[in-house]
N, C-alpha and C positions, 0 to 999 in steps of 0.2 A: 485066665487067672493073672497073667502078667499085667494086662491092662487094668484090672481091678486094683492090684497092688500099686501100680503107677498112679492111678487116680487118687488112691488113699494117701500116698506119700505127698503128691502135689497139693492135695487139700490140706493136710496137716502143716506143711511148710507155709502155705498161704495163710492159714489160720494163725500160726505162730508169728508170722511177720507183721501182722496188723498192729498198729499203734494202739495201746490201751487208752480207753476213754476214762477221764477222771469223774466218774459218776459220784464217788464219795471223796471228799477232800477234808484236810485239816480245817477245823473251825465250823464244819457243818453240825447242825443240831438235828437229830432224828427223833420223831415221836411216832410210836405205833399204838393204835387203839384197836383192840380186837376181842373176839369171842373164841372160846374153845370149841372145836368141832367134835370133841369127845372129852370124856373125863375118866381119870383113874378111879374115881369114887362111884358110888352106886346111883348117882343121878345128878341133875342140875346142869346148868350151862355156865362154864367158867367165863369170867370177863377179866380183861387185863390190859395193862398199859406198860410201855417201856419208853424211856428217854435215854438217849446216848449223845455224847458230844465227841467230835473228832479231835483227838489229841495228835494224830499224825495223819498222813494221807491214806493210811491203811488201817488204823486202829481207832476204835471209839470206846469210851467208858461211860457208864451211867447207872441208872437204877431201873428196877422193874417191880411191878405189883400185880398180883393175881388174886382174884376172890371168887369163891364158890359157896353158895348156900343152898340147902335142899331140905325139904320137909316131906314126910310121907307117913301114911297110916299103916299099922300092922295090927289087924284085929281091932280092938277098941282103943289101942294106944297110939299116940303120935310120937314119931321120932324125928330127929333132925340134926344137922351139923352145919358148921360154918368153918371155912378154911381161908386163911389169908397167908399168902407168900409175899415177903418183902425182902429185896436184896439188891446187892450191887452186881453189875454185869459188865462184861467187856466183849467186844467183837472184833474179828479181823475181817476186812472187806477184800474179797479175792479178785476183783475185776482186773487190777494191774498184774497180779501174779498169773492169772489165766489169760491175760492179753485179750480180754473180751472187748469187742468193738460195738457194744450195744449201749448207747447213751442212757436209755431209760431203765436199765437193769442194774441192780445192786445185789450181789451174792455175798453172804456173810456167814460166819459161824463163830461161836464163842462159848463162854461159860458164865455161870451165876453162882453167887454164894450169899446166903441170907438166912432169914428166920422164917419158919413155918409155924403158924398158930392154928391148931385144930381143936375145935370144941364140939362136944357131942351132948345132946340133951334128949331125954325121953320122959313121957308121962308116967311110965311104969315105976321108975326109981325116983323121978322128980329131981334128980341131981345132974349137974353138968360134969363133963370130964374133959381134960385137955390131952387126950390120947394123941400120941405121935407129934406133939409140938417139939420144936427144937431147930437146930441148924440143918440146912439143906444145901446140897451142891447139885447144880444142874448144868446141862449142856444144851446148846441149840444150834441149828442151822436154818438159814432162811433166805428168802429172796424178796426184794421189793421191785415192783414194776411201776414206774411213774408215768401216768397218763398225761400229766401236765408237769412243768419243771419242778414243782414243789408238792404235788399231791399224787398219790398212787395207792396201790394195794400191796399187801404183804401176805406171805404164807411162811409160818415158822414151825419147825418140827423140833422136838426134843423134850427133855425132862427138866423143865424150869418152872413148873407151877402145877396146878391141879389137873392139867391135861397134857397130852403129848402132841397136839396140833392146834395151831391158832391161825385164824384168818381175819383180816381187817383192813383198815385204812392206814396209810403211812403218810407222814408229813415231813418235809425237809425244809429247814430255814436256817 
């Protein structure tokens, strides 16, 4: 047991003493293009994009957009909806704080504030509805792994659009 504790302590001290790698820096532009791997709504595949600019070595700000459209039949009637999320977002990049020594990895988390437009239409009533449109607040956590210096993949979790998980391609320029 003492050996296990010693190994853990030495490992933590070694991990904490590594110099942080500047995977994200002030002036970086980040672009994520992705699809939702699930949806809060009854169907469809969300698509989305986000752009952020590094205002400090740890903080980025930008915009995000998320879109979902779905049509389905119920008996002899057709139903459908369109959802658009558009908002401002900000992220904190944790590599320096966590002293991560993995140059290809960017771990981040943040929040979004914007407008959600939800429209619903069916053949039964023939009318559209703007149910649940309005201001939204969302949070996100994510990671980017760069296979090349400026191209990689990302996974983002959180409530910032029509789904709570997104997977896609990441660009840094």
